[in-house]
N, C-alpha and C positions, 0 to 999 in steps of 0.2 A: 821804716816800720810801718807806718799808719799810711803808707802812699799802698801797699799791699792788700788792696779792696778784694782779692780773689781767695787769700788765704784761711785754709780750713782747719790746717792744724797748727798751735804754735807751743813748742816742747821747749823751753829756756831753762828746764828746770836742772836745779845742782850745776850753777854757773858761774858762782860769787857775785850776781850782777847785784850794783846796791843803787840807791836811788830812786826815784817814784815812776810809777807806770804812767806813760805818757797821757792827758787828757784825750786824744787825737782817736782813740780806738773805736771809738764809733764809725770808725769810716773804713772800717772790714767789711765790707757791704755782703761778702758771705756770709759772716758769722754773725752778720744783724739779720739777714734774711730777706735781703734785699738783691741777691742775685737771679740770674734766669731761673734759676732747678727752683726757688721757691715760689718763684710767680708764675709759673707753668711748667710741672717737673715733668710730664705728661710729652712735653717738649725739648727739653733740656739738650741744646744743642752745644756739642763738642766741636765743630766746625766741619766744612761741606762733604770734606773725602775723608771722616773720624766713623771705622768701622768698629763700635765698639765691643764686638764680637771676636777679634782678633787683639784686644788691650785686656791685660785681667792686671789687675792693680790688686793691693794689698797693703794692711796695715795694720800692729797689733799695739793693743793700746793696755793700759795695767789702771785704771783708776779704783780708788777704793782697793788695791788688792785684788781684783778680776779680771783677769787677763782676757779681752775680748780682741775677734779679730775679726777684721773689716776684709771684706773681697770681694763682691758685688754691690754693696750697696756704700761706700766707702761715702761716695755724694753724700750720702745722711750726716754726717761726721763732721762736728763740730767741738772743738777742745782749745783751750788754752792750760797751761802748765807753765807757771812761774815756780812751783815750790821749790822749798831750799838754795834760798839766794837770800842776798842783804837788802833787799827792797824795802822802800818804808813810807813813811806819810799815811795821809789816807787812803781807801781805797777809790777809784773814782766813780764817780754818779753816768758816766759814758759807757760803764761795763755793761748796767743793766740796759741797755737799748741792744746788745746783743742777742735777740729774744733767740734766734736758732742755735746758740750756746748749748750745748749738751754735758760739760763736763767743765769744770772750773777747779783750778788747784791752786788756792794762793796763799798754800799753809806752809810754816816755818820759812817766815821774813821777820819783819821788823813791824808791818803795818799798825797803825793805830785810829783808835777813832772810832766814831758809828757805820753799821755795817750798812749801806745804803738803802733803804727801805724798798728804792724799783729793784729791788733783787729779786721782790718778791713775786714781777711781773714777769720773771723769766719763765715761761712754762713750758718749755723741752728739756730745762736743766734738770739731769739724771744724779747730775755728782756735785757736789760743792763743798772744800773743801777748806777751811779759812783757819785751821787749828794754829797753834802756835804762834798765836801773835798777839796784841793787844788790841781789840777788840770788843764792842758790846754792843748792845739791842736798847734802845728804852723801855720796849716791855717785850719779856717773855712771851707772854699770852699772845703779844700780836703775830710775834714770830713762830708761833706753834701753828699759826692758822693762817701761813704762809699755801701758795698755791701749789710749790715747788717740795717733792718729798724729802730734799737735800736737809733741809732743817730737822726732821725730824730724828736725825743724825748727832748731831748738836750734844756736847756733852758739854753741863755747864761749869765743870769745873775747868773748862777751857777757856772758856768767856768771861768777862765783865758782865754779872747781869745787876 
């Protein structure tokens, strides 16, 4: 999976997957913002004979219960949904390196340990769901001032503080 460097959506929710998240996720270059689009969005190259006017793509996502349809801006979508599986262990710090990620859902698994501190550096992250795991943060005050808004949706009853 980690060789899929141009992957923009990884949705493996509700698949009874078990084990740990591989530590190589930072090699997903598109999600890390290291693909050609993020380097120069006005000159993004699909191929020498590609005519974007004749090609229409569409994707419907449902992060946080809100249905979002992406049509002309699908290239902006970066999402990982591994919710409702049997994944365990710590959340790898490599996930924090996926700076172009907009949606991350790891809810309803068996993750344990501290939420990686560097997740607060994921400035494009719009939705983060870590609920129904055994995760904790050292300082709730530090967590509430994280630069992305997803922390403001935390429920202290869900997390060990």
